[in-house]
N, C-alpha and C positions, 0 to 999 in steps of 0.2 A: 440589580443594577440595570440590566437590559434584557430583552427577550429575543432569542434567536429561534426562527422557524426554518426547518429544513424540509422542503417539499419532497414527495415520494420519489426516490431514485433507486436505492437497493434496500432490502430488508436489513434491519439492524443486526440480526443474528447471522447474516451471511458473510463469511470470510473476514469480517471485521477489518475493513480497509480505512482509508484516510477519513471519510466522513464520520464514521463511528468513533474513530480514535480521537480526532481533534475536537469534535463536538463534545465528547465525554470530558475532555480536559477543559474545554471552555466552561462547562458546568461547574467546575471547581474554582473558576474565577468570578463567581457570583453572577453568571449569566443564567437565566432560565431558558433551557433548551427544550424545544419540542421537535422530536425526530419522527417523521411520518414514514411508516412502512410502505413499500410499493404494493405489496399484496398482504392479505390477511394471514398472519402467522398464528397457527393454532396453539403454539407453545406459550402464548401470552393471551390474556383476556382481551375481549373486544372493548375498545374504548381507549381511554388515556390512563397509562400506568406509570407511576414514578419508579424508575429503575434504580436510581440513587438520588441523593440530594441535588435538586435543580435540574435533573435530567428526566424527561418524560417521553415515553414511547406512545405514539398515536397509531393505533393498530385497528384496521378494519372500519375506521370512520374517517370522515373527510376533514379537510383543513378548517372548515367552518365550525368544527366542534371545539376548537381552541378559543378560550375566552381571554382576550387580550386586554390588558389594563394600560398599555403604553404603546408607543410606536414601535412595531417589531423590526428586527433585522432579518430580512429574507436572505438566507445563506444558500446559494444555488451553485451546484457543481455540474449539473446536467443541463446544457443550454436549452433543449426543448421545454424545460420547466419555466422558461421566460413567461409563459402564459399566466403563471401564478402572480406575477407582479401586479397585473391589473385587478386582482381580487382585493387589493388593499388600497384605500384612499391615501393613507399616510404610511410610509415605510422607508427604511433604508435598505439598500441592496448591496450584498457582497457576492461577487462572482468568484468562486473558487475554481480557477482554471486548472484542471488536473490531467487532461488528456488532449493531445493534438487531434483535431477533427479530420482524420484521414484514415484510409485503409479500414481496419476493423471498427474504427470509431467514426466513420464517415457520416453516420446519422447525427453526430454531434455538431455537424455544420449548421443544422437547422437552428436559427436564432443565435448562433455564435456571435455574429456582429452586433445584433440587438442587445445581447447581454453585455458586451464590451461597453457599449454606449450608455446603457441604463445603470450600470454599476456605480455606486458611490466609492467603492473600493474593489480592486481586483487583487486576489492572491494567486500567484502562479507557482506551480510545483516544480518547474524546471526552468533553466535559463532560456531555452527555446521559447517556451510559452510566455515567459516574462518579456522577451524582446517583441514578440508578436502583439501582446496586449498593451505594452507600454507605448507603442506607436499610435494607439487609438485613445488610450485613457492614461492620463498622467499619474493618476493615483493607483498605480500598479506596483505591487511589492512581491519580491521573491520569497516564497514560503515553501521550502522543500518538504518532502515527506520526512517521516521520523520513525523512531523506535519506541515500542512499548517496552522500555528498557527493563523494568523490574520483572516483567513477565518472562522475557527471553533470556535474561541474564542467568536465570536458574540453570540453564543448559551449559554454562561455562564448565561445570564439572558434572560427573555422574551423580545424580541425586535420587534416582528411582530405578526400579526393575526394568530390564530391557523389554520393550514391547514384543509380544509374541510373533508379530508379522514382520519384524525386521530381520533381514538375512544376517547370517553370522559367517565367520571364517575369513573375511577380507575387509580391508578398510572401506568405509562407506563414503561415496561421493553423493551428496544429497541436494534435492531441490524441493522447496515448499512453495506452492502457488498453483494457479490455474494451469491446466494443460490446454493450450489454446494455439491458434494459428500463428500467433506472434513468436512462438518458440521455433527455433531453427532445428527442425527434426533431423536434418542431415547431420548436424553437430551431435545430437543425441545418439544417433545410430553409430556415427564414426567413433566417438570417444569410448563407447562400450566395446567396440571391436579393437581399438588401438590400446585399450587399457584393460585387458582381461584380468589383471591382478586386483581390480577394484569391483565392488558392487555399486550399482547406480540405483538410487532410490528416489522415486518421484511421489510426492504427497500433494494431493489437491484434486478438485473436481475436473472432469473432462468436459470442457465447454463446447468444443466444436471440431474435435479431431477424430476422423473416422478410422484411420489406420495408424496405430502406434507402433513404433519399432519394437521388435521382439528379439531378445537374446537371453541367454541363460543368466547373465549378470545384470539384467534390467528388471526392476521390481516396481510396479505401479500399485501403490497401497490405497489409492482413493482419497476421498476427502475425510479429514479428521476434525474433530471439534477444536476450536481455537484454544481451549483450556489445556489440551494435552499436546499441543505442538512442541513445547519444550521437551517433553518426554522422548520424542523422536530426535529432535535436534541435538540433544546431548550426546548421541552416539554417532553423529556425522563427523567425519574427519576433514572433509572439504565441502564447501557449499558452492553451488553454481547458479549462474543466470545466463542460460544459453539462448538469448533472444536473437531474432533476426534484426538487422540494422535497416530500418525503414524510416520514412518520414514520420510515422506514428511513434515508433519506439525511440526515435531521436528526441522526442518530447517527454519521455518517460523518466521518472525518478523512482526506481524500484524500491518499494517498501521492504521487500525481502532482504535487500542489502543491509539495511539498518538492523533488521531482526537477526540476521546471521552474525553481524558484528557485535551485537549485544552479548552473544555467547562466546565471543572471542574466536570465532571460526574463520579460517582463511577463505577468501572468496575468489572464484574465477568467473569472469563475465565476458560476454561479447563486448566489443569496444563501443560502448554507448557514451555520449557526451556527459551524462550526469553521474556516471560512476566515479566515486571518490578516488582520487589518485594518492595512494599512500602505500607504504610497505605492508604487505600482507593481503593486498587486493591486487589481483592480476587481471589484465585485460588481454583479449586475444582477437586477432584478425584471422578468421577462418578456422576450420575444424582441426587441422593439424596442429596449429599453434595452441588451440584450446586444450587438446590432449597433453601437449608438452607443459602447459601452464598448470594443469592439475598435478602432474608429477612434481613440478617445481614447488608448488604450494605445499605439498606434503613433505618434501625433503627439507625445506627451509623454515619450517614452523618451529617456534620455540616459545617459552613462557614470556619472554620480552615482547614478542609480536602479539601474543594473546592479550597481554595487558594493554598494549597500545591500541588494539582494535576495540577493546571494551571501552577505553577512554573516549575514543572517537564516537562510539554509539551513545555514550552517556551525554556527550555534548550535542547530540542530534536526536534527543528524545522528543516525543510528542508534547511533553510538559514544556520543554524549551520553545517548541513551535507555538504553543498556545500562549505563552508569555509574550512572545513577539506580536502575535495577532492581537492580543488584548491591548498592547501599547498603541498599535495603529488605530484600532477602533476607538479607544479613549481619546486619541488626539483628533481624529477626523469626524467622528459620528456622535459620540455621547459625552 
């Protein structure tokens, strides 16, 4: 139907975030997708590899190695990749606006305004980003993050042996995602002290944190392969999103929220604008309330809430997001 080219931003195999998720789904909608790795990944051969039908990884070679037979759709989420627009005489441009360019993402200010104006379509992952982009480009559409539902729904019930590095003996309060400066480490430290009856498990790479809080009931398990994340999530009793509330995180729509919900897990989060408001999802202002909400989430959890949370995740899957994006593209571009 049409060809999507995604310029190098993050490697396809790293953390499997929004670009990998939604573009994989777009490939199932009869789009030919070329995903360019940022750096050469030795786990794939050099050149262009078909990962699955209609989805191609461009690894260790440049964008000029793609042989195009039609006008491409440049799908850009990293504003400094604006420079790639000039490499094509004919093209459509989609700006997938996924992070607010401030604080840790301040480098994303470069070419942010140029991307807004050059785009034929803008998809915005949060209401804040939608409002900012809509003021500049009328063809802006809200496209929140979503869930790889089938993958994470396996963790609804115990389906495999307990991983050997998971602590035992107490309920687990768990976090899956990057350990980064946007996490409120004061909350992390406080809740482990205020709730000694729980073990706190953090899974993900350490991006930029020099001193992590250390207590007997805090466990940092490091980065795990995406394929085995449900093996850990199945043993979590409560899932958390302890982010700072800043101008950057106010524009975030946490993917982990949808992944947690796919498994029917209760969620406790900092009070971010994009957190879904429903029974079984708890928001907290400050560290003391965060600790109280963890206890409340555990005490008030039942099968009815579990099923409701799973239903919410199912309606917010990446498949649903791709269906909506496809409708917009068909109407406005192709």
